[in-house]
PANU-552961 format. One record per residue: residue number from 1; x, y, z of N, C-alpha, C in turn. Coordinates in steps of 0.02 Angstrom, whole numbers. Last residue first. Layout:
<pt resi="NUM" n_x="X" n_y="Y" n_z="Z" ca_x="X" ca_y="Y" ca_z="Z" c_x="X" c_y="Y" c_z="Z"/>
...
//
This chain:
<pt resi="72" n_x="103" n_y="-429" n_z="702" ca_x="51" ca_y="-380" ca_z="690" c_x="35" c_y="-343" c_z="751"/>
<pt resi="71" n_x="131" n_y="-600" n_z="733" ca_x="153" ca_y="-538" ca_z="703" c_x="94" c_y="-493" c_z="691"/>
<pt resi="70" n_x="123" n_y="-684" n_z="892" ca_x="103" ca_y="-674" ca_z="823" c_x="128" c_y="-606" c_z="798"/>
<pt resi="69" n_x="124" n_y="-808" n_z="1021" ca_x="153" ca_y="-749" ca_z="988" c_x="126" c_y="-745" c_z="916"/>
<pt resi="68" n_x="111" n_y="-882" n_z="1184" ca_x="85" ca_y="-872" ca_z="1116" c_x="120" c_y="-811" c_z="1087"/>
<pt resi="67" n_x="187" n_y="-898" n_z="1297" ca_x="136" ca_y="-948" ca_z="1283" c_x="109" c_y="-943" c_z="1212"/>
<pt resi="66" n_x="344" n_y="-871" n_z="1367" ca_x="301" ca_y="-856" ca_z="1309" c_x="253" c_y="-914" c_z="1299"/>
<pt resi="65" n_x="363" n_y="-839" n_z="1540" ca_x="373" ca_y="-885" ca_z="1484" c_x="322" c_y="-870" c_z="1429"/>
<pt resi="64" n_x="333" n_y="-769" n_z="1656" ca_x="397" ca_y="-756" ca_z="1624" c_x="413" c_y="-801" c_z="1565"/>
<pt resi="63" n_x="202" n_y="-803" n_z="1692" ca_x="258" ca_y="-824" ca_z="1736" c_x="325" c_y="-819" c_z="1700"/>
<pt resi="62" n_x="157" n_y="-790" n_z="1526" ca_x="133" ca_y="-804" ca_z="1593" c_x="192" c_y="-832" c_z="1633"/>
<pt resi="61" n_x="129" n_y="-691" n_z="1376" ca_x="170" ca_y="-727" ca_z="1425" c_x="133" c_y="-740" c_z="1490"/>
<pt resi="60" n_x="130" n_y="-659" n_z="1209" ca_x="85" ca_y="-670" ca_z="1265" c_x="121" c_y="-715" c_z="1314"/>
<pt resi="59" n_x="199" n_y="-541" n_z="1104" ca_x="214" ca_y="-600" ca_z="1145" c_x="163" c_y="-603" c_z="1202"/>
<pt resi="58" n_x="193" n_y="-479" n_z="943" ca_x="161" ca_y="-479" ca_z="1009" c_x="175" c_y="-546" c_z="1043"/>
<pt resi="57" n_x="293" n_y="-385" n_z="841" ca_x="278" ca_y="-453" ca_z="863" c_x="250" c_y="-448" c_z="933"/>
<pt resi="56" n_x="281" n_y="-267" n_z="707" ca_x="276" ca_y="-283" ca_z="779" c_x="263" c_y="-358" c_z="789"/>
<pt resi="55" n_x="265" n_y="-225" n_z="580" ca_x="334" ca_y="-223" ca_z="606" c_x="336" c_y="-239" c_z="681"/>
<pt resi="54" n_x="131" n_y="-222" n_z="551" ca_x="170" ca_y="-279" ca_z="526" c_x="242" c_y="-280" c_z="552"/>
<pt resi="53" n_x="8" n_y="-186" n_z="656" ca_x="74" ca_y="-159" ca_z="636" c_x="118" c_y="-217" c_z="614"/>
<pt resi="52" n_x="-156" n_y="-146" n_z="685" ca_x="-112" ca_y="-195" ca_z="655" c_x="-48" c_y="-161" c_z="632"/>
<pt resi="51" n_x="-247" n_y="-109" n_z="835" ca_x="-211" ca_y="-87" ca_z="775" c_x="-164" c_y="-142" c_z="751"/>
<pt resi="50" n_x="-310" n_y="-138" n_z="951" ca_x="-331" ca_y="-176" ca_z="892" c_x="-295" c_y="-154" c_z="829"/>
<pt resi="49" n_x="-222" n_y="-166" n_z="1105" ca_x="-250" ca_y="-122" ca_z="1055" c_x="-267" c_y="-164" c_z="994"/>
<pt resi="48" n_x="-257" n_y="-251" n_z="1258" ca_x="-225" ca_y="-248" ca_z="1192" c_x="-261" c_y="-197" c_z="1148"/>
<pt resi="47" n_x="-212" n_y="-272" n_z="1427" ca_x="-260" ca_y="-246" ca_z="1378" c_x="-223" c_y="-239" c_z="1312"/>
<pt resi="46" n_x="-180" n_y="-401" n_z="1549" ca_x="-161" ca_y="-352" ca_z="1498" c_x="-220" c_y="-329" c_z="1456"/>
<pt resi="45" n_x="-163" n_y="-455" n_z="1691" ca_x="-225" ca_y="-435" ca_z="1657" c_x="-212" c_y="-382" c_z="1603"/>
<pt resi="44" n_x="-46" n_y="-509" n_z="1738" ca_x="-62" ca_y="-440" ca_z="1757" c_x="-123" c_y="-413" c_z="1720"/>
<pt resi="43" n_x="-24" n_y="-631" n_z="1687" ca_x="-27" ca_y="-628" ca_z="1759" c_x="-48" c_y="-558" c_z="1783"/>
<pt resi="42" n_x="-4" n_y="-611" n_z="1553" ca_x="-70" ca_y="-634" ca_z="1575" c_x="-78" c_y="-633" c_z="1650"/>
<pt resi="41" n_x="73" n_y="-485" n_z="1478" ca_x="83" ca_y="-529" ca_z="1535" c_x="15" c_y="-548" c_z="1563"/>
<pt resi="40" n_x="119" n_y="-452" n_z="1322" ca_x="58" ca_y="-456" ca_z="1362" c_x="68" c_y="-508" c_z="1416"/>
<pt resi="39" n_x="232" n_y="-349" n_z="1241" ca_x="224" ca_y="-406" ca_z="1285" c_x="159" c_y="-399" c_z="1324"/>
<pt resi="38" n_x="289" n_y="-310" n_z="1084" ca_x="239" ca_y="-292" ca_z="1134" c_x="226" c_y="-355" c_z="1175"/>
<pt resi="37" n_x="424" n_y="-251" n_z="989" ca_x="396" ca_y="-306" ca_z="1029" c_x="346" c_y="-277" c_z="1079"/>
<pt resi="36" n_x="477" n_y="-221" n_z="823" ca_x="456" ca_y="-194" ca_z="887" c_x="422" c_y="-252" c_z="924"/>
<pt resi="35" n_x="611" n_y="-305" n_z="736" ca_x="541" ca_y="-296" ca_z="752" c_x="532" c_y="-259" c_z="818"/>
<pt resi="34" n_x="740" n_y="-345" n_z="700" ca_x="715" ca_y="-281" ca_z="678" c_x="642" c_y="-267" c_z="693"/>
<pt resi="33" n_x="799" n_y="-454" n_z="754" ca_x="773" ca_y="-463" ca_z="686" c_x="740" c_y="-399" c_z="660"/>
<pt resi="32" n_x="821" n_y="-412" n_z="881" ca_x="879" ca_y="-422" ca_z="838" c_x="859" c_y="-429" c_z="765"/>
<pt resi="31" n_x="689" n_y="-418" n_z="927" ca_x="720" ca_y="-352" ca_z="917" c_x="782" c_y="-358" c_z="873"/>
<pt resi="30" n_x="672" n_y="-557" n_z="938" ca_x="630" ca_y="-517" ca_z="893" c_x="662" c_y="-450" c_z="877"/>
<pt resi="29" n_x="767" n_y="-588" n_z="1037" ca_x="769" ca_y="-621" ca_z="971" c_x="730" c_y="-581" c_z="919"/>
<pt resi="28" n_x="723" n_y="-512" n_z="1146" ca_x="787" ca_y="-497" ca_z="1114" c_x="793" c_y="-528" c_z="1045"/>
<pt resi="27" n_x="602" n_y="-580" n_z="1174" ca_x="603" ca_y="-509" ca_z="1156" c_x="667" c_y="-491" c_z="1119"/>
<pt resi="26" n_x="649" n_y="-706" n_z="1211" ca_x="607" ca_y="-699" ca_z="1151" c_x="606" c_y="-627" c_z="1127"/>
<pt resi="25" n_x="719" n_y="-673" n_z="1328" ca_x="754" ca_y="-705" ca_z="1272" c_x="715" c_y="-696" c_z="1207"/>
<pt resi="24" n_x="614" n_y="-622" n_z="1406" ca_x="669" ca_y="-578" ca_z="1386" c_x="709" c_y="-607" c_z="1328"/>
<pt resi="23" n_x="531" n_y="-738" n_z="1424" ca_x="507" ca_y="-677" ca_z="1391" c_x="564" c_y="-634" c_z="1366"/>
<pt resi="22" n_x="596" n_y="-898" n_z="1383" ca_x="588" ca_y="-844" ca_z="1431" c_x="572" c_y="-780" c_z="1393"/>
<pt resi="21" n_x="497" n_y="-1008" n_z="1277" ca_x="559" ca_y="-972" ca_z="1295" c_x="545" c_y="-918" c_z="1346"/>
<pt resi="20" n_x="376" n_y="-1059" n_z="1242" ca_x="413" ca_y="-1093" ca_z="1294" c_x="478" c_y="-1059" c_z="1314"/>
<pt resi="19" n_x="388" n_y="-1003" n_z="1077" ca_x="344" ca_y="-1033" ca_z="1128" c_x="386" c_y="-1072" c_z="1177"/>
<pt resi="18" n_x="477" n_y="-971" n_z="978" ca_x="476" ca_y="-928" ca_z="1037" c_x="434" c_y="-958" c_z="1094"/>
<pt resi="17" n_x="456" n_y="-1050" n_z="869" ca_x="517" ca_y="-1062" ca_z="908" c_x="517" c_y="-1023" c_z="973"/>
<pt resi="16" n_x="348" n_y="-997" n_z="805" ca_x="335" ca_y="-1053" ca_z="850" c_x="396" c_y="-1069" c_z="893"/>
<pt resi="15" n_x="401" n_y="-908" n_z="713" ca_x="378" ca_y="-882" ca_z="777" c_x="364" c_y="-937" c_z="828"/>
<pt resi="14" n_x="547" n_y="-949" n_z="630" ca_x="478" ca_y="-970" ca_z="641" c_x="456" c_y="-945" c_z="710"/>
<pt resi="13" n_x="642" n_y="-810" n_z="566" ca_x="636" ca_y="-871" ca_z="605" c_x="562" c_y="-887" c_z="612"/>
<pt resi="12" n_x="642" n_y="-688" n_z="511" ca_x="690" ca_y="-735" ca_z="482" c_x="688" c_y="-803" c_z="518"/>
<pt resi="11" n_x="473" n_y="-630" n_z="489" ca_x="533" ca_y="-639" ca_z="529" c_x="579" c_y="-690" c_z="495"/>
<pt resi="10" n_x="416" n_y="-549" n_z="339" ca_x="412" ca_y="-603" ca_z="388" c_x="477" c_y="-606" c_z="428"/>
<pt resi="9" n_x="353" n_y="-386" n_z="311" ca_x="404" ca_y="-438" ca_z="299" c_x="398" c_y="-489" c_z="355"/>
<pt resi="8" n_x="278" n_y="-242" n_z="255" ca_x="266" ca_y="-309" ca_z="282" c_x="323" c_y="-355" c_z="262"/>
<pt resi="7" n_x="327" n_y="-82" n_z="305" ca_x="330" ca_y="-133" ca_z="254" c_x="320" c_y="-201" c_z="286"/>
<pt resi="6" n_x="239" n_y="54" n_z="363" ca_x="272" ca_y="-8" ca_z="382" c_x="269" c_y="-58" c_z="325"/>
<pt resi="5" n_x="170" n_y="168" n_z="317" ca_x="236" ca_y="175" ca_z="346" c_x="273" c_y="111" c_z="362"/>
<pt resi="4" n_x="99" n_y="184" n_z="158" ca_x="93" ca_y="150" ca_z="223" c_x="162" c_y="148" c_z="254"/>
<pt resi="3" n_x="123" n_y="235" n_z="34" ca_x="117" ca_y="282" ca_z="89" c_x="110" c_y="249" c_z="157"/>
<pt resi="2" n_x="41" n_y="103" n_z="-51" ca_x="83" ca_y="163" ca_z="-53" c_x="70" c_y="209" c_z="6"/>
<pt resi="1" n_x="43" n_y="-58" n_z="0" ca_x="0" ca_y="0" ca_z="0" c_x="45" c_y="62" c_z="0"/>
//
């Protein structure tokens, strides 16, 4: 889409590799790949925005471990 500020690209790794990893390890992996990271800690009742950003990876965590993740 012309003028859209974020170019869609896939991570250089499979997001499923992040499941079960410590939150900080997963965050660093995503940031090294050039993505912004948003962490939702289920232990703290997170709220999510509905905007889609292809340059962002969202990590859903509980007790410091990634349970789910997706791009956008």
